[in-house]
Structures are given as structure tokens and as C-alpha cells.
C-alpha positions as CSV (number, residue, x, y, z in Angstrom):
1,M,80.3,186.7,146.2
2,A,81.6,183.6,148.0
3,K,80.3,183.2,151.5
4,A,83.0,183.3,154.2
5,K,83.1,180.4,156.6
6,T,84.8,180.4,160.0
7,K,86.5,177.4,161.4
8,F,88.9,176.6,164.3
9,T,92.1,174.6,163.6
10,C,94.5,173.0,166.0
11,T,98.0,174.4,165.5
12,E,99.6,171.2,166.7
13,C,97.8,168.4,164.8
14,G,95.5,170.2,162.3
15,Y,92.2,169.0,163.8
16,E,89.3,171.2,162.5
17,T,86.1,172.0,164.3
18,A,83.2,174.5,163.9
19,K,83.7,176.0,167.4
20,W,86.5,176.8,169.7
21,L,87.6,174.0,172.1
22,G,89.9,174.2,175.1
23,K,91.3,170.8,174.6
24,C,92.0,169.3,171.2
25,P,90.4,165.8,170.7
26,G,93.1,164.9,168.2
27,C,96.4,165.5,170.1
28,Q,95.0,166.3,173.6
29,G,96.7,169.7,173.6
30,W,95.3,172.6,175.5
31,N,94.6,176.1,174.0
32,T,95.9,175.1,170.6
33,F,92.9,176.2,168.5
34,V,93.1,179.3,166.3
35,E,90.3,180.9,164.2
36,E,90.6,180.9,160.5
37,V,88.4,182.3,157.8
38,E,87.9,180.0,154.8
39,A,86.3,181.1,151.6
40,V,83.9,178.7,150.0
41,V,84.6,178.4,146.3
42,R,81.8,177.0,144.1
43,T,83.2,174.5,141.6
44,P,81.5,173.9,138.2
45,G,79.5,170.8,137.6
46,F,81.1,167.5,136.7
47,S,81.9,167.0,133.1
48,A,83.3,163.8,131.6
49,Q,84.9,165.7,128.8
50,A,87.2,167.4,131.3
51,F,88.8,164.1,132.2
52,Q,89.3,162.8,128.6
53,T,92.9,164.1,128.5
54,Q,94.0,162.3,131.7
55,E,96.1,159.1,131.7
56,K,94.4,155.8,131.5
57,A,94.9,152.9,133.9
58,V,97.7,150.6,132.8
59,S,98.5,147.1,133.9
60,I,101.5,147.1,136.3
61,I,103.4,144.5,134.2
62,H,103.5,147.1,131.3
63,I,104.9,149.9,133.4
64,E,108.6,150.3,132.9
65,G,110.5,150.2,136.2
66,A,113.4,152.6,136.7
67,K,115.7,152.8,139.7
68,E,115.9,156.3,141.1
69,P,119.4,157.7,140.7
70,R,120.6,159.0,144.0
71,I,122.9,162.0,144.5
72,V,125.6,160.7,146.8
73,T,127.1,163.5,149.0
74,D,130.5,163.5,150.7
75,N,128.7,163.2,154.1
76,K,128.5,159.5,154.8
77,E,126.2,159.9,157.8
78,L,123.6,161.8,155.8
79,N,123.8,159.2,153.0
80,R,123.2,156.5,155.5
81,V,120.1,158.1,157.0
82,L,118.6,158.9,153.6
83,G,119.2,155.4,152.4
84,G,122.2,155.9,150.1
85,G,121.9,159.5,149.0
86,V,119.4,162.2,148.0
87,V,116.7,161.1,145.5
88,P,115.9,163.7,142.8
89,G,112.3,164.8,143.1
90,S,112.0,163.8,146.7
91,L,110.5,166.1,149.4
92,I,112.4,165.9,152.7
93,L,111.3,167.4,156.0
94,V,113.9,168.2,158.7
95,G,112.8,169.1,162.2
96,G,114.7,169.9,165.4
97,D,114.9,172.2,168.3
98,P,116.0,175.8,167.8
99,G,119.8,176.2,167.6
100,I,120.4,172.4,167.2
101,G,122.2,172.9,163.8
102,K,119.5,172.4,161.1
103,S,120.6,175.4,159.1
104,T,124.3,174.4,159.5
105,L,123.7,170.9,158.3
106,L,121.7,172.0,155.2
107,L,124.1,174.7,154.3
108,Q,127.0,172.2,154.4
109,T,124.8,169.8,152.3
110,S,124.1,172.5,149.8
111,Y,127.8,173.2,149.5
112,E,128.6,169.6,148.9
113,M,125.9,169.5,146.2
114,A,127.3,172.6,144.6
115,K,130.8,171.0,144.5
116,K,129.4,168.2,142.3
117,E,128.4,170.9,139.7
118,R,124.7,170.9,140.7
119,K,122.8,174.1,141.0
120,V,121.5,174.8,144.5
121,L,119.0,177.4,145.6
122,Y,118.9,178.1,149.4
123,I,115.8,180.0,150.4
124,S,116.3,181.8,153.8
125,G,113.2,183.1,155.4
126,E,114.7,183.7,158.9
127,E,118.1,185.2,158.0
128,S,119.3,188.0,155.7
129,A,121.7,187.4,152.8
130,R,124.6,188.8,154.8
131,Q,123.9,186.5,157.8
132,T,123.8,183.5,155.5
133,K,127.1,184.7,153.9
134,L,128.7,185.0,157.4
135,R,127.6,181.4,158.2
136,A,128.9,180.2,154.8
137,D,132.3,181.8,155.4
138,R,132.5,180.2,158.8
139,L,131.7,176.8,157.4
140,G,133.8,177.2,154.3
141,A,130.7,176.6,152.2
142,V,131.2,179.1,149.4
143,S,130.6,178.1,145.8
144,P,129.5,179.8,142.6
145,M,126.8,177.1,142.1
146,L,125.2,178.0,145.5
147,F,122.5,180.7,145.2
148,V,120.8,182.4,148.1
149,L,117.4,184.1,148.2
150,C,115.9,185.7,151.2
151,E,112.1,185.6,150.4
152,T,109.0,184.4,152.2
153,N,106.4,184.9,149.5
154,I,105.8,181.6,147.8
155,E,104.9,183.2,144.5
156,A,108.3,184.9,144.3
157,I,110.0,181.7,145.4
158,L,108.3,179.7,142.6
159,L,109.3,182.3,140.1
160,A,112.9,182.1,141.2
161,V,112.7,178.3,140.9
162,D,111.4,178.5,137.4
163,E,114.1,181.0,136.4
164,L,117.1,179.2,138.0
165,E,115.9,175.6,137.6
166,P,118.0,174.2,140.5
167,D,118.8,170.6,141.2
168,F,118.6,171.0,145.0
169,L,116.2,173.4,146.8
170,V,116.3,174.2,150.6
171,I,113.4,176.1,152.3
172,D,114.5,177.5,155.7
173,S,111.9,177.3,157.1
174,I,108.4,176.3,155.9
175,Q,106.8,178.2,158.8
176,T,108.0,181.5,157.4
177,V,106.7,181.0,153.9
178,F,103.2,182.4,153.1
179,H,100.7,182.4,150.2
180,P,99.3,185.9,149.6
181,A,95.9,184.4,148.6
182,I,95.4,183.0,152.2
183,S,94.5,185.5,154.8
184,S,95.9,183.7,157.8
185,A,99.4,184.5,159.2
186,P,102.6,182.7,158.2
187,G,103.1,179.5,160.1
188,S,99.4,178.8,160.5
189,V,98.0,175.4,159.7
190,S,96.4,176.5,156.3
191,Q,99.6,178.4,155.2
192,V,101.9,175.5,156.0
193,R,99.6,173.0,154.4
194,E,99.2,175.0,151.2
195,C,102.8,176.0,150.8
196,T,104.0,172.4,151.3
197,A,101.5,171.3,148.6
198,H,103.1,173.8,146.2
199,F,106.6,172.6,147.0
200,M,105.5,169.0,146.6
201,R,104.1,169.7,143.1
202,I,107.3,171.5,142.1
203,A,109.5,168.6,143.4
204,K,107.6,165.9,141.6
205,S,107.0,167.8,138.3
206,K,110.5,169.2,137.9
207,G,112.5,166.5,139.6
208,I,114.0,168.9,142.2
209,A,115.2,167.4,145.5
210,T,113.6,169.7,148.0
211,V,114.3,170.0,151.7
212,L,111.9,171.8,154.1
213,V,113.0,172.9,157.6
214,G,110.2,172.6,160.2
215,H,109.9,174.0,163.7
216,V,109.1,171.6,166.5
217,T,106.6,171.9,169.4
218,K,107.4,171.6,173.1
219,E,106.8,167.8,172.9
220,G,109.4,167.5,170.1
221,A,107.0,166.9,167.2
222,I,107.1,169.0,164.0
223,A,104.8,171.9,164.4
224,G,101.8,172.2,162.1
225,P,99.2,169.6,160.9
226,R,100.0,165.9,161.0
227,L,99.1,165.9,157.3
228,L,102.5,167.6,156.7
229,E,104.4,164.5,157.6
230,H,102.2,162.4,155.3
231,M,102.8,164.7,152.3
232,V,106.6,164.5,152.3
233,D,108.7,161.5,151.3
234,C,111.2,161.6,154.2
235,V,111.0,163.0,157.7
236,L,114.2,163.5,159.6
237,Y,114.6,164.6,163.2
238,F,117.8,166.4,164.3
239,E,118.3,165.6,168.0
240,G,120.9,166.3,170.6
241,E,121.5,168.2,173.9
242,R,122.8,171.7,173.7
243,H,125.3,170.9,176.4
244,H,126.8,168.0,174.3
245,T,128.9,168.5,171.2
246,Y,127.3,165.7,169.1
247,R,124.0,165.5,167.3
248,V,121.9,162.6,166.1
249,L,120.0,162.7,162.8
250,R,117.2,160.1,162.9
251,A,114.9,159.0,160.1
252,V,111.2,158.7,161.2
253,K,109.8,158.2,157.7
254,N,111.6,157.3,154.5
255,R,110.0,156.1,151.3
256,F,113.4,155.4,149.7
257,G,115.2,153.7,152.6
258,S,115.1,152.3,156.1
259,T,113.5,154.2,159.0
260,N,115.8,152.8,161.6
261,E,119.0,154.5,160.6
262,I,120.7,157.3,162.5
263,G,123.6,159.6,161.7
264,I,126.0,160.9,164.3
265,F,127.6,164.3,164.0
266,E,129.9,166.4,166.2
267,M,129.4,170.1,166.4
268,R,132.6,172.1,165.9
269,E,133.5,175.7,165.1
270,T,133.8,174.8,161.5
271,G,130.4,173.1,161.4
272,L,129.1,169.6,161.7
273,A,131.7,166.8,161.4
274,E,130.5,163.2,160.9
275,V,131.4,160.6,163.5
276,S,132.5,157.3,161.9
277,N,132.7,155.3,165.2
278,P,129.9,156.4,167.5
279,S,130.4,153.6,169.9
280,E,133.9,154.9,170.8
281,L,132.4,158.3,171.3
282,F,129.6,157.2,173.6
283,L,132.0,155.0,175.8
284,S,134.8,157.5,176.0
285,E,133.8,158.8,179.5
286,R,132.6,155.5,180.9
287,P,133.7,154.9,184.5
288,M,135.3,151.5,185.4
289,G,134.2,149.3,188.3
290,V,131.1,151.3,189.3
291,A,127.9,149.6,190.4
292,G,125.0,150.3,188.1
293,S,127.0,150.7,184.9
294,T,126.5,148.3,182.0
295,V,127.3,148.4,178.3
296,V,124.7,147.3,175.7
297,V,125.2,146.6,172.0
298,S,122.1,148.1,170.3
299,M,121.3,148.1,166.6
300,E,120.4,151.4,165.0
301,G,119.3,150.3,161.5
302,T,122.2,148.4,160.0
303,R,124.8,149.8,162.4
304,P,125.7,148.4,165.9
305,V,126.1,151.0,168.5
306,M,127.6,150.4,172.0
307,V,126.1,152.6,174.7
308,E,126.5,152.8,178.5
309,L,123.4,152.3,180.7
310,Q,123.6,153.8,184.2
311,A,121.1,152.8,186.9
312,L,120.7,154.2,190.4
313,V,118.6,152.4,193.0
314,C,118.1,154.0,196.4
315,T,115.7,153.8,199.3
316,T,112.7,156.1,198.8
317,N,111.3,158.5,201.4
318,F,107.8,158.5,199.9
319,P,105.0,156.0,199.9
320,A,105.2,155.6,196.1
321,P,108.7,155.0,194.7
322,R,109.8,156.9,191.7
323,R,110.7,155.3,188.3
324,M,112.5,157.7,186.0
325,A,114.2,157.0,182.7
326,T,116.1,159.2,180.3
327,G,116.6,157.8,176.8
328,F,114.5,154.7,177.5
329,D,110.8,153.9,177.6
330,H,109.3,154.5,181.0
331,N,106.7,151.7,180.6
332,R,109.4,149.2,179.5
333,L,111.4,150.1,182.7
334,S,108.4,149.4,184.9
335,L,108.0,146.0,183.2
336,I,111.6,145.1,183.8
337,I,111.4,146.1,187.4
338,A,108.3,143.9,187.8
339,V,110.1,140.9,186.3
340,L,113.1,141.5,188.7
341,E,110.7,141.5,191.7
342,K,108.6,138.6,190.8
343,R,111.1,136.2,189.1
344,N,114.4,137.1,190.7
345,G,113.4,138.2,194.3
346,L,114.7,141.7,194.2
347,F,112.6,143.8,196.6
348,L,112.3,147.1,194.8
349,Q,108.9,148.2,196.2
350,N,110.6,150.7,198.6
351,Q,113.3,151.7,196.1
352,D,113.6,154.6,193.7
353,V,114.9,153.5,190.3
354,Y,116.6,156.0,188.0
355,L,117.9,154.9,184.6
356,N,120.0,157.0,182.2
357,V,121.3,156.2,178.7
358,A,124.7,158.0,178.8
359,G,125.3,160.6,176.1
360,G,121.6,161.5,175.6
361,V,120.9,158.7,173.1
362,K,117.4,157.3,172.8
363,L,117.1,153.5,172.8
364,D,113.9,151.8,171.8
365,E,115.1,148.3,170.9
366,P,113.9,145.3,172.9
367,A,117.4,143.9,173.0
368,V,118.3,146.6,175.5
369,D,116.2,144.9,178.2
370,L,118.8,142.5,179.5
371,A,121.4,145.3,180.0
372,V,118.8,147.4,181.9
373,A,118.0,144.5,184.2
374,I,121.7,143.9,184.9
375,S,122.3,147.7,185.6
376,I,119.3,147.8,188.1
377,A,120.5,144.6,189.9
378,S,124.1,145.9,190.0
379,S,123.1,149.1,191.7
380,F,120.6,147.4,194.0
381,R,123.2,144.9,195.2
382,D,126.0,147.5,195.0
383,C,128.0,145.0,193.0
384,P,129.8,146.4,189.9
385,T,130.0,144.5,186.7
386,Q,133.2,143.6,185.0
387,P,134.6,146.5,182.9
388,F,134.8,144.6,179.6
389,D,131.4,142.9,179.7
390,A,128.6,143.7,177.3
391,A,125.0,142.4,177.3
392,F,121.9,142.3,175.1
393,G,118.7,140.4,174.9
394,E,114.9,140.8,175.2
395,I,113.2,139.9,178.5
396,G,109.8,138.2,178.7
397,L,107.2,138.5,181.5
398,T,108.1,135.0,182.7
399,G,111.7,135.9,183.2
400,E,113.1,134.3,180.0
401,V,115.6,135.9,177.7
402,R,114.5,135.9,174.1
403,G,116.7,135.8,171.1
404,V,117.5,138.9,169.0
405,S,118.8,139.5,165.5
406,R,122.1,140.6,163.9
407,I,124.2,138.7,166.5
408,D,127.4,138.6,164.4
409,Q,127.4,142.4,163.9
410,R,126.9,143.1,167.6
411,V,129.7,140.8,168.7
412,K,132.1,142.1,166.1
413,E,131.5,145.7,167.3
414,A,132.2,144.6,170.9
415,E,135.4,142.8,169.8
416,K,136.6,145.8,167.9
417,L,136.4,148.0,171.0
418,G,138.2,145.5,173.2
419,F,135.4,143.8,175.1
420,K,136.1,140.3,176.4
421,R,132.7,138.8,177.4
422,I,129.2,139.0,175.9
423,I,126.1,138.0,177.8
424,M,123.4,137.2,175.3
425,P,120.4,134.8,174.7
426,E,121.4,131.2,174.3
427,K,118.7,130.9,171.6
428,S,120.8,133.2,169.4
429,L,124.0,131.1,169.5
430,K,123.1,129.0,166.5
431,G,123.9,129.8,162.9
432,W,127.1,131.8,163.4
433,T,130.7,131.4,164.7
434,A,131.9,133.4,167.6
435,P,135.3,135.0,167.6
436,K,138.0,133.2,169.5
437,S,139.0,136.2,171.5
438,M,135.5,136.6,172.9
439,E,133.9,134.6,175.7
440,I,130.2,134.1,174.8
441,I,127.9,133.4,177.7
442,G,124.5,132.1,176.6
443,V,121.6,132.5,179.1
444,N,118.0,131.4,179.1
445,T,116.7,133.4,182.1
446,V,117.4,136.7,183.7
447,Q,118.5,134.9,186.8
448,E,121.3,133.2,184.8
449,A,122.3,136.5,183.3
450,L,122.5,138.2,186.7
451,A,124.6,135.3,188.1
452,A,127.0,135.6,185.1
453,A,127.3,139.4,185.2
454,L,127.4,139.9,189.0
455,N,129.1,136.6,190.0
456,R,126.4,135.9,192.5
């Protein structure tokens, strides 16, 4: 009889230890360890004859290369994030907050696959068949090629896959699926890891494009071991505020495309509708002639997106001033404030600084720095910027404005939305021709940018 061994596993990152710990050394989370019983299985000794049937090493020049044929859906935003469409045999992990619209997106995607005469199997572990049918009727996603199975036993799911042989498989969600040979509860680290390994083998061996829905933790990361993200081919995060109608689908990992692409969707009664012009959506409620408001042209993958930055600078009542940022890196904000104090003479040591990216979008591109600096200076001096100005550029610690990439795409996006002036790095003016309707102001330092934007 195999000897049972007890171990403790972190539910957040999958870190394993022989004893219980209050704080996880891997993810620094508190009270995340759970006890699991693992059976030690003795394997037979090594035999060279067992490996004689395996494939032999082949020179890479003798391997025939074949481009993966993609399944292009009618949803252009989803195709953009995936790198041009769904790759057969790929394993995709979709994570997001509860109620954000993951099931809605995947049910609409399943219907679009079924419209292309591809067999789709939708595994629902959280809803009954009637609930799924009600959602499909509301979304208008009813097709004879779309099959629904409410099952959580992975053995029954694999039998259904072998019997139906679908082209597209959706598992909603991976935390509800369990393997009967493992004694731990569904959603545990061992169950999620083992079930994902089974779906990965099915996807690769049968060429079935498989999508797994994953729950997220309080910090926004996908729940379960970190190994889960390494096993799949693509990791997508579905972001958005519940109080806003639009959603952002962001690629964190993609073996078949770029990891910088985002897709914008708007939540409606009939489901998720793609937004073809996100810049117009983000700037629809922008106030005019208000101090602290600046428009930045940011690149999200290959797409330029114009977003409004709002800064509020006010005198603090505490010894230590507050620095708060929503949608922007807090450490980067502190760096820009230090440059404004040291290089431009703005006394912000007794000022609270609040920065918000309007619309709930998260910006992590260095080209946003210049617009952040202009917003802070505009609010500090109570001097509004011109309504049809936009800015972008990276700021260095010495106060210089560094060049950025994809200048022509940024300027064309601003011209399309009716902007008249662009404040940008002078080092990026070479190699392209500016539109005649746009006034391009090249700057070398932050001081020059503030003088051009605030007329001071």
C-alpha cells in the first residue's frame, strides 16, 4: 500500500511546504496554505526499451514549418487581442472579476464559431442548462452547432469530447472541474493543476481550441498555482468597472501574437458590442477649460488610444502629503513629482497629488509621463490647458523629454479626433511628415513642455 504524505499548498501561487505557514514565502499572502494528502506512487525502474518507440531528435532545418491556420471570428476586437484569430489546438485562459462578462463573451464567441459551421461544446460547471439557454436567448446565440453540457467531472467531460469531437471547447470554469482520483476539493491547487494538464493534452493531441475560465483573487490575479499561466498558450484578463458600461480585454501572455493588444467592448442588454473607436468613447465626457485635465495619446499594442488624464493638487493637512494614482503606476507618479520639484521649481512637498486616468483605463507606457507632468503643473498653477492639445513623451530624471515610437500613428489619431496641437519630444520629429492641419511642438525638457502647454 502506498504511503500517504501530507503537504501544505498555497492557494494563491502554488508554493508547497511540509508544514503550515502563516505567510507564504512565494506570494507574501497571509493564511493561504491548505493541507493536502498526496499518495506516493512507486514507479518501475528505468528501462531503455521503454523509450525505443519515442521520436528521435531531428535537425531543425529538416522540420517542415507550417503556419497555424487561424479561425477568424466576426468579433474584430477579440481577433486583435488573440493576434488575428483563434489558433486550433491552443489553450486559452480567461480571467476576470465575478460578473464582469466572461461567460457572456465566451457564449457569444461560441455562437460565432457555430455560425461558421464549426462544432462547439460549452461546458458549464456553474450554471444549469436552462440558465445557459436563457442567457443564449437574451444574447441571440442559438445555433444547432452549439452544444451545452453541465458537468464538473473531468472524466465525463473527456468522454463527451471524444464522442462529439468539437472544434471549439469552453470550460466555464476550471475551478469547478474535479478529478475523482484526487481527494482534494474542486478548486484546490492540485485539482486545478491536474485538470488543466488533461485539457492541455486534449487540445494539443486533437487540435481543439480550448478556452478555460479562471476565477481571480482579491489582488486581481488568476486564482490557483502560478504554474497554470505557464501551461496555457494565452492568458487574457477581462477588466472593467461595474459602474461603467465598457470592458477591456487585455492579453498578458500570447504565444501566437502580441501581448500589448487590448480589445474594448461595451456591455449592452443584448451582450457585448465591440467598440471600433475607443478614443472617442474615452473622451466623450471630457470637460473643457478645466485645470488639471490633459489628453495623452498612448499606444496599446498597434492601436493608438487617446485618454484623458486628470490631476488634482491641493494643500495637505498632514505632515506627509498623499500621492494617489488610479490607472497609473504609483512609483512612476512619485518620480515625475520629484522631477517637477527639482528641475522645474514646483513646490509640491506640502501638496497632496491625486491622479486619475478617466474611464478606468490602465496606462503603463512611458510615453504617458509628459502628459502626467502637464496635468500636475496645470492643477498646481490653476492654469487650464488648451482644449485641443495633446501630449506624449517619456521623462528622464534630469528633466529631459525622451523620444517615443509610432509617432505617425499617434498624430493621425489626434488629427482624426479634431485636435490642433501636439506637444511631443523633439527627438521624434525626424523620419516622418507631420499633417498640415496639426501644429507640432517639439520640446527637449519638461520646462519647455510646461511653457508651451500652460503659456507660462
